[in-house]
N, C-alpha and C positions, 0 to 999 in steps of 0.2 A: 804483511802488503802485497806482497803476490800476490795470495788469495784475493785481494779486493779489486788486481790488473785483472785477474785470471776473469772474475765476473763480470766485473764489465765488458770483456771480451766478450765474452758467451752472449751475453745477454744483449750488444750489442749484433752479433751474427744472428739469435734469434729473430731480432726486428727485421733483420736483412732476410733471413729466410722466410718470414713473412710475408716483409715487401713481392720478395718474388712471385709469390703464388698469388698475393691481393692486386697487386697494382699488373692487372690484364686487359688485353682488350677480347672482351666474350665475342660470340657469334650472337648472331642477330636472336637468335633465337631463347638466350641467353639474357639478354640485356635488362632491363625494367623498365616496363611500360607506364606509361601515366597514364591513369585513370580518373574521372571524374567522380562517378560512381561506379556500381553495378552496369556494365552492358556500356560505359559510355566512354569509351578510349578518347584521349588526348592526341595530338599526333607528335609527341613530346617523349622520346626514350636515351636510355643510360644505358653501354657499354662498357664501361670501366669507370672508377673512382672520379676522375677527372671530369666527362662527362656527366656525372650524376650530381656535380658540383655546382656546373653549369645550368642543369635541367632545373633543380632547386631554385635559382633562383627570378626562371621565367615562368617557370610552372602556376598555375593558377592556385591561389592558398586552398579553396575547397579538395584541390586532388592531393596534398600534401597529408590535408586533415584525414582525411578519408584513408591513404594508406597508412595512418600514426599509427587510425582508431583499431585496422587488421593486422597491425602487423607485419606488414610490407615489407618496407624499410629494413627492419631486422631478418626477416628471415632471407632476403635478398643479399642481404651482405655477409651473410653468416654462409647461407649454400652457397652462392651462385661466386661473391669473393674470397672464399676462406678468413673472413676478419671476426672473428667469433667477439673481441674486445670488442672493435666498431658497433657490431652489431646489438650487443649489452649494453653499451653507452647510448646509442639512439633508443633503445628503447624503455630504458630509463625516462624519457621525456613527456611518458605520456600524459603527466597533469599539464603539459606547455598547451596552447593555441591560440591563433594568430599568429603576426608576425615576428610574436615572441617566440612560437614554435618553429617556423621556419628559417630565424636567427641563427639561432639554438643549433640544427639541422647543421648549417651552412656552417658555421665556428667550428662543430666538434670534428664533423667532415675533413674538412679544412687544414684543421691540427694534425688529424689522422694520416691524410695526404702529405703534406710536407715532412711528419716526421719518415715518415716509410720512403719519401723519396731522398731524405736525408741520408739515410742508413744505407743506400746501396750508391751514393756518393760519398763520404767521409769526408772530413775538410782536416 
């Protein structure tokens, strides 16, 4: 019984450590900038996970599809926000498209965001 409690505690602290690295505000040069295509930038950017969710809700669908086809979201989540698990989770959505893609990405990112926030403030 003690071992089980210990592993839960350990797992919780691992998630909290991930949260501390992931839930950061990045400098402008590391922000995710949304494009509609090569050399076709939008005015939308995200410098943290919360602003990424907001951006996904308002950016044109063509931009989401462009970035998914290139693996840009996963690269940014992994390399800039240090969340390898979320990056893999998003990369697995390559077969989706249209609003189903947008809604699924938003749902998965929101779930991860809420989980990370909760790990920092357990009730």
